[in-house]
A tleap script that builds the chain and sets N, CA, C and O, in Angstrom:
source leaprc.protein.ff14SB
mol = sequence {
  NMET ASP ARG SER LYS ARG LYS LEU GLU THR
  GLU VAL SER ASP LEU LYS GLU GLN LEU ASN
  GLU HIE ARG LEU GLN VAL GLU GLU LEU GLN
  LEU GLN LEU GLY LYS ARG GLU GLU GLU LEU
  THR GLN ALA LEU MET LYS ILE ASP GLU GLU
  GLY ALA GLY LYS ALA GLN SER GLN LYS ALA
  LEU ARG GLU LEU GLU SER GLN LEU ALA GLU
  VAL ARG CPHE
}
set mol.1.N position { -50.127 -84.825 -69.059 }
set mol.1.CA position { -48.868 -84.425 -68.495 }
set mol.1.C position { -48.715 -82.905 -68.509 }
set mol.1.O position { -48.370 -82.309 -67.488 }
set mol.2.N position { -48.965 -82.277 -69.649 }
set mol.2.CA position { -48.858 -80.827 -69.738 }
set mol.2.C position { -49.873 -80.147 -68.820 }
set mol.2.O position { -49.604 -79.105 -68.223 }
set mol.3.N position { -51.025 -80.760 -68.731 }
set mol.3.CA position { -52.069 -80.191 -67.883 }
set mol.3.C position { -51.642 -80.207 -66.414 }
set mol.3.O position { -51.851 -79.231 -65.694 }
set mol.4.N position { -51.056 -81.293 -65.981 }
set mol.4.CA position { -50.565 -81.411 -64.612 }
set mol.4.C position { -49.436 -80.419 -64.358 }
set mol.4.O position { -49.353 -79.801 -63.296 }
set mol.5.N position { -48.579 -80.284 -65.346 }
set mol.5.CA position { -47.456 -79.358 -65.217 }
set mol.5.C position { -47.960 -77.927 -65.091 }
set mol.5.O position { -47.476 -77.177 -64.243 }
set mol.6.N position { -48.926 -77.536 -65.922 }
set mol.6.CA position { -49.495 -76.178 -65.857 }
set mol.6.C position { -50.164 -75.946 -64.507 }
set mol.6.O position { -50.053 -74.870 -63.919 }
set mol.7.N position { -50.854 -76.967 -64.031 }
set mol.7.CA position { -51.529 -76.857 -62.740 }
set mol.7.C position { -50.504 -76.625 -61.628 }
set mol.7.O position { -50.693 -75.769 -60.764 }
set mol.8.N position { -49.426 -77.392 -61.663 }
set mol.8.CA position { -48.374 -77.225 -60.657 }
set mol.8.C position { -47.702 -75.859 -60.776 }
set mol.8.O position { -47.411 -75.217 -59.767 }
set mol.9.N position { -47.458 -75.419 -62.002 }
set mol.9.CA position { -46.854 -74.101 -62.211 }
set mol.9.C position { -47.760 -73.003 -61.676 }
set mol.9.O position { -47.282 -72.032 -61.088 }
set mol.10.N position { -49.060 -73.150 -61.876 }
set mol.10.CA position { -50.020 -72.174 -61.353 }
set mol.10.C position { -49.996 -72.179 -59.834 }
set mol.10.O position { -50.008 -71.121 -59.205 }
set mol.11.N position { -49.962 -73.357 -59.252 }
set mol.11.CA position { -49.920 -73.454 -57.790 }
set mol.11.C position { -48.639 -72.842 -57.236 }
set mol.11.O position { -48.666 -72.139 -56.226 }
set mol.12.N position { -47.530 -73.109 -57.894 }
set mol.12.CA position { -46.249 -72.540 -57.464 }
set mol.12.C position { -46.298 -71.016 -57.569 }
set mol.12.O position { -45.851 -70.304 -56.670 }
set mol.13.N position { -46.842 -70.534 -58.674 }
set mol.13.CA position { -46.964 -69.091 -58.857 }
set mol.13.C position { -47.840 -68.469 -57.762 }
set mol.13.O position { -47.500 -67.423 -57.210 }
set mol.14.N position { -48.957 -69.113 -57.456 }
set mol.14.CA position { -49.846 -68.627 -56.396 }
set mol.14.C position { -49.132 -68.632 -55.046 }
set mol.14.O position { -49.257 -67.688 -54.265 }
set mol.15.N position { -48.395 -69.685 -54.783 }
set mol.15.CA position { -47.684 -69.778 -53.510 }
set mol.15.C position { -46.600 -68.707 -53.402 }
set mol.15.O position { -46.394 -68.138 -52.330 }
set mol.16.N position { -45.914 -68.435 -54.498 }
set mol.16.CA position { -44.899 -67.377 -54.511 }
set mol.16.C position { -45.545 -66.020 -54.234 }
set mol.16.O position { -44.997 -65.199 -53.498 }
set mol.17.N position { -46.702 -65.800 -54.827 }
set mol.17.CA position { -47.422 -64.549 -54.603 }
set mol.17.C position { -47.840 -64.424 -53.141 }
set mol.17.O position { -47.703 -63.360 -52.538 }
set mol.18.N position { -48.345 -65.504 -52.581 }
set mol.18.CA position { -48.734 -65.491 -51.163 }
set mol.18.C position { -47.521 -65.238 -50.270 }
set mol.18.O position { -47.601 -64.499 -49.288 }
set mol.19.N position { -46.407 -65.858 -50.622 }
set mol.19.CA position { -45.182 -65.663 -49.854 }
set mol.19.C position { -44.751 -64.196 -49.885 }
set mol.19.O position { -44.381 -63.629 -48.856 }
set mol.20.N position { -44.800 -63.597 -51.052 }
set mol.20.CA position { -44.438 -62.184 -51.164 }
set mol.20.C position { -45.377 -61.307 -50.349 }
set mol.20.O position { -44.935 -60.356 -49.705 }
set mol.21.N position { -46.666 -61.617 -50.372 }
set mol.21.CA position { -47.628 -60.858 -49.587 }
set mol.21.C position { -47.329 -60.990 -48.093 }
set mol.21.O position { -47.403 -60.014 -47.346 }
set mol.22.N position { -46.995 -62.200 -47.671 }
set mol.22.CA position { -46.662 -62.414 -46.262 }
set mol.22.C position { -45.386 -61.681 -45.880 }
set mol.22.O position { -45.281 -61.146 -44.776 }
set mol.23.N position { -44.438 -61.656 -46.768 }
set mol.23.CA position { -43.200 -60.912 -46.489 }
set mol.23.C position { -43.491 -59.429 -46.318 }
set mol.23.O position { -42.951 -58.781 -45.421 }
set mol.24.N position { -44.341 -58.898 -47.177 }
set mol.24.CA position { -44.719 -57.490 -47.052 }
set mol.24.C position { -45.439 -57.234 -45.732 }
set mol.24.O position { -45.205 -56.217 -45.079 }
set mol.25.N position { -46.311 -58.153 -45.344 }
set mol.25.CA position { -47.024 -58.006 -44.072 }
set mol.25.C position { -46.043 -58.049 -42.896 }
set mol.25.O position { -46.180 -57.284 -41.942 }
set mol.26.N position { -45.067 -58.934 -42.967 }
set mol.26.CA position { -44.063 -59.027 -41.906 }
set mol.26.C position { -43.272 -57.723 -41.826 }
set mol.26.O position { -43.025 -57.217 -40.732 }
set mol.27.N position { -42.877 -57.183 -42.962 }
set mol.27.CA position { -42.136 -55.921 -42.978 }
set mol.27.C position { -42.968 -54.799 -42.360 }
set mol.27.O position { -42.460 -54.009 -41.565 }
set mol.28.N position { -44.241 -54.734 -42.726 }
set mol.28.CA position { -45.125 -53.708 -42.179 }
set mol.28.C position { -45.276 -53.871 -40.669 }
set mol.28.O position { -45.241 -52.887 -39.931 }
set mol.29.N position { -45.442 -55.095 -40.217 }
set mol.29.CA position { -45.564 -55.342 -38.774 }
set mol.29.C position { -44.275 -55.002 -38.038 }
set mol.29.O position { -44.313 -54.512 -36.909 }
set mol.30.N position { -43.140 -55.257 -38.671 }
set mol.30.CA position { -41.869 -54.899 -38.049 }
set mol.30.C position { -41.737 -53.381 -37.919 }
set mol.30.O position { -41.233 -52.882 -36.913 }
set mol.31.N position { -42.189 -52.657 -38.930 }
set mol.31.CA position { -42.173 -51.192 -38.854 }
set mol.31.C position { -43.083 -50.702 -37.735 }
set mol.31.O position { -42.714 -49.814 -36.966 }
set mol.32.N position { -44.267 -51.283 -37.651 }
set mol.32.CA position { -45.201 -50.896 -36.589 }
set mol.32.C position { -44.616 -51.218 -35.212 }
set mol.32.O position { -44.746 -50.424 -34.279 }
set mol.33.N position { -43.984 -52.363 -35.088 }
set mol.33.CA position { -43.368 -52.745 -33.825 }
set mol.33.C position { -42.264 -51.753 -33.451 }
set mol.33.O position { -42.153 -51.348 -32.294 }
set mol.34.N position { -41.470 -51.374 -34.414 }
set mol.34.CA position { -40.406 -50.401 -34.161 }
set mol.34.C position { -40.964 -49.080 -33.670 }
set mol.34.O position { -40.415 -48.469 -32.752 }
set mol.35.N position { -42.062 -48.636 -34.284 }
set mol.35.CA position { -42.696 -47.387 -33.849 }
set mol.35.C position { -43.229 -47.519 -32.433 }
set mol.35.O position { -43.072 -46.607 -31.620 }
set mol.36.N position { -43.852 -48.641 -32.135 }
set mol.36.CA position { -44.403 -48.860 -30.786 }
set mol.36.C position { -43.287 -48.924 -29.744 }
set mol.36.O position { -43.435 -48.409 -28.636 }
set mol.37.N position { -42.180 -49.554 -30.102 }
set mol.37.CA position { -41.051 -49.627 -29.176 }
set mol.37.C position { -40.503 -48.231 -28.898 }
set mol.37.O position { -40.157 -47.914 -27.760 }
set mol.38.N position { -40.425 -47.400 -29.928 }
set mol.38.CA position { -39.951 -46.026 -29.758 }
set mol.38.C position { -40.914 -45.241 -28.868 }
set mol.38.O position { -40.481 -44.495 -27.990 }
set mol.39.N position { -42.217 -45.408 -29.091 }
set mol.39.CA position { -43.210 -44.737 -28.258 }
set mol.39.C position { -43.084 -45.185 -26.809 }
set mol.39.O position { -43.171 -44.369 -25.891 }
set mol.40.N position { -42.879 -46.474 -26.605 }
set mol.40.CA position { -42.728 -47.007 -25.256 }
set mol.40.C position { -41.479 -46.440 -24.590 }
set mol.40.O position { -41.514 -46.052 -23.422 }
set mol.41.N position { -40.393 -46.395 -25.323 }
set mol.41.CA position { -39.148 -45.843 -24.787 }
set mol.41.C position { -39.341 -44.391 -24.369 }
set mol.41.O position { -38.891 -43.982 -23.299 }
set mol.42.N position { -40.011 -43.614 -25.217 }
set mol.42.CA position { -40.255 -42.209 -24.882 }
set mol.42.C position { -41.158 -42.074 -23.660 }
set mol.42.O position { -40.931 -41.212 -22.811 }
set mol.43.N position { -42.173 -42.917 -23.569 }
set mol.43.CA position { -43.073 -42.877 -22.411 }
set mol.43.C position { -42.326 -43.234 -21.131 }
set mol.43.O position { -42.534 -42.604 -20.093 }
set mol.44.N position { -41.459 -44.238 -21.199 }
set mol.44.CA position { -40.678 -44.628 -20.024 }
set mol.44.C position { -39.704 -43.527 -19.613 }
set mol.44.O position { -39.497 -43.292 -18.422 }
set mol.45.N position { -39.112 -42.856 -20.587 }
set mol.45.CA position { -38.222 -41.741 -20.279 }
set mol.45.C position { -38.995 -40.619 -19.597 }
set mol.45.O position { -38.508 -40.016 -18.641 }
set mol.46.N position { -40.185 -40.344 -20.083 }
set mol.46.CA position { -41.010 -39.295 -19.490 }
set mol.46.C position { -41.375 -39.654 -18.053 }
set mol.46.O position { -41.349 -38.797 -17.170 }
set mol.47.N position { -41.715 -40.918 -17.821 }
set mol.47.CA position { -42.033 -41.370 -16.462 }
set mol.47.C position { -40.823 -41.192 -15.550 }
set mol.47.O position { -40.957 -40.728 -14.417 }
set mol.48.N position { -39.646 -41.559 -16.044 }
set mol.48.CA position { -38.424 -41.393 -15.252 }
set mol.48.C position { -38.179 -39.918 -14.928 }
set mol.48.O position { -37.839 -39.572 -13.797 }
set mol.49.N position { -38.354 -39.054 -15.933 }
set mol.49.CA position { -38.151 -37.620 -15.722 }
set mol.49.C position { -39.148 -37.071 -14.705 }
set mol.49.O position { -38.786 -36.280 -13.834 }
set mol.50.N position { -40.396 -37.494 -14.822 }
set mol.50.CA position { -41.411 -37.029 -13.889 }
set mol.50.C position { -41.123 -37.547 -12.482 }
set mol.50.O position { -41.333 -36.836 -11.499 }
set mol.51.N position { -40.648 -38.770 -12.391 }
set mol.51.CA position { -40.278 -39.325 -11.085 }
set mol.51.C position { -39.133 -38.558 -10.454 }
set mol.51.O position { -39.144 -38.297 -9.250 }
set mol.52.N position { -38.143 -38.194 -11.261 }
set mol.52.CA position { -37.006 -37.418 -10.759 }
set mol.52.C position { -37.476 -36.032 -10.317 }
set mol.52.O position { -37.032 -35.520 -9.289 }
set mol.53.N position { -38.365 -35.434 -11.087 }
set mol.53.CA position { -38.914 -34.125 -10.715 }
set mol.53.C position { -39.696 -34.205 -9.419 }
set mol.53.O position { -39.608 -33.312 -8.576 }
set mol.54.N position { -40.446 -35.252 -9.262 }
set mol.54.CA position { -41.222 -35.448 -8.023 }
set mol.54.C position { -40.280 -35.588 -6.839 }
set mol.54.O position { -40.508 -34.991 -5.787 }
set mol.55.N position { -39.219 -36.376 -7.006 }
set mol.55.CA position { -38.252 -36.571 -5.932 }
set mol.55.C position { -37.596 -35.247 -5.547 }
set mol.55.O position { -37.399 -34.974 -4.363 }
set mol.56.N position { -37.260 -34.431 -6.530 }
set mol.56.CA position { -36.654 -33.127 -6.243 }
set mol.56.C position { -37.640 -32.221 -5.514 }
set mol.56.O position { -37.263 -31.506 -4.585 }
set mol.57.N position { -38.882 -32.252 -5.930 }
set mol.57.CA position { -39.910 -31.434 -5.270 }
set mol.57.C position { -40.108 -31.874 -3.825 }
set mol.57.O position { -40.244 -31.041 -2.929 }
set mol.58.N position { -40.125 -33.176 -3.603 }
set mol.58.CA position { -40.281 -33.673 -2.244 }
set mol.58.C position { -39.094 -33.283 -1.371 }
set mol.58.O position { -39.260 -32.936 -0.202 }
set mol.59.N position { -37.910 -33.343 -1.941 }
set mol.59.CA position { -36.719 -32.946 -1.194 }
set mol.59.C position { -36.788 -31.464 -0.842 }
set mol.59.O position { -36.511 -31.075 0.293 }
set mol.60.N position { -37.157 -30.643 -1.814 }
set mol.60.CA position { -37.272 -29.203 -1.568 }
set mol.60.C position { -38.335 -28.932 -0.509 }
set mol.60.O position { -38.149 -28.065 0.345 }
set mol.61.N position { -39.430 -29.652 -0.553 }
set mol.61.CA position { -40.494 -29.481 0.436 }
set mol.61.C position { -39.996 -29.843 1.832 }
set mol.61.O position { -40.267 -29.123 2.793 }
set mol.62.N position { -39.279 -30.938 1.946 }
set mol.62.CA position { -38.733 -31.325 3.251 }
set mol.62.C position { -37.776 -30.264 3.777 }
set mol.62.O position { -37.787 -29.942 4.965 }
set mol.63.N position { -36.951 -29.725 2.889 }
set mol.63.CA position { -36.017 -28.679 3.307 }
set mol.63.C position { -36.763 -27.439 3.781 }
set mol.63.O position { -36.396 -26.839 4.791 }
set mol.64.N position { -37.801 -27.058 3.061 }
set mol.64.CA position { -38.595 -25.894 3.470 }
set mol.64.C position { -39.315 -26.151 4.787 }
set mol.64.O position { -39.403 -25.263 5.635 }
set mol.65.N position { -39.827 -27.358 4.958 }
set mol.65.CA position { -40.475 -27.701 6.219 }
set mol.65.C position { -39.481 -27.639 7.369 }
set mol.65.O position { -39.820 -27.185 8.462 }
set mol.66.N position { -38.258 -28.091 7.127 }
set mol.66.CA position { -37.210 -28.047 8.144 }
set mol.66.C position { -36.877 -26.596 8.489 }
set mol.66.O position { -36.751 -26.248 9.663 }
set mol.67.N position { -36.736 -25.758 7.473 }
set mol.67.CA position { -36.455 -24.336 7.706 }
set mol.67.C position { -37.599 -23.676 8.472 }
set mol.67.O position { -37.364 -22.866 9.370 }
set mol.68.N position { -38.824 -24.019 8.120 }
set mol.68.CA position { -39.988 -23.456 8.798 }
set mol.68.C position { -40.011 -23.887 10.255 }
set mol.68.O position { -40.357 -23.097 11.133 }
set mol.69.N position { -39.649 -25.115 10.512 }
set mol.69.CA position { -39.621 -25.602 11.885 }
set mol.69.C position { -38.555 -24.856 12.682 }
set mol.69.O position { -38.762 -24.562 13.859 }
set mol.70.N position { -37.429 -24.548 12.065 }
set mol.70.CA position { -36.364 -23.808 12.741 }
set mol.70.C position { -36.812 -22.390 13.056 }
set mol.70.O position { -36.494 -21.862 14.122 }
set mol.71.N position { -37.541 -21.773 12.150 }
set mol.71.CA position { -38.001 -20.392 12.345 }
set mol.71.C position { -39.012 -20.347 13.482 }
set mol.71.O position { -39.042 -19.363 14.221 }
set mol.72.N position { -39.818 -21.346 13.646 }
set mol.72.CA position { -40.853 -21.374 14.668 }
set mol.72.C position { -40.246 -21.463 16.073 }
set mol.72.O position { -40.862 -21.015 17.040 }
set mol.73.N position { -39.062 -22.028 16.190 }
set mol.73.CA position { -38.471 -22.180 17.512 }
set mol.73.C position { -37.536 -21.088 17.816 }
set mol.73.O position { -36.947 -21.062 18.896 }
savepdb mol mol.pdb
quit
């Protein structure tokens, strides 16, 4: 009886240790996910900014082309 009880206590202790290790792994993965999400957000913002800059450049180019066409006539 005592032997079975000790065996079960050891198994419970091992399982608790494994659970704690898994919790730590989950926390670490959540931190990594948060960092990746932040990196993604920054990359998307940069893409948006570059897209807006491109649109402004294209608009300015069209305006200059229009002015050049007026000067030619």
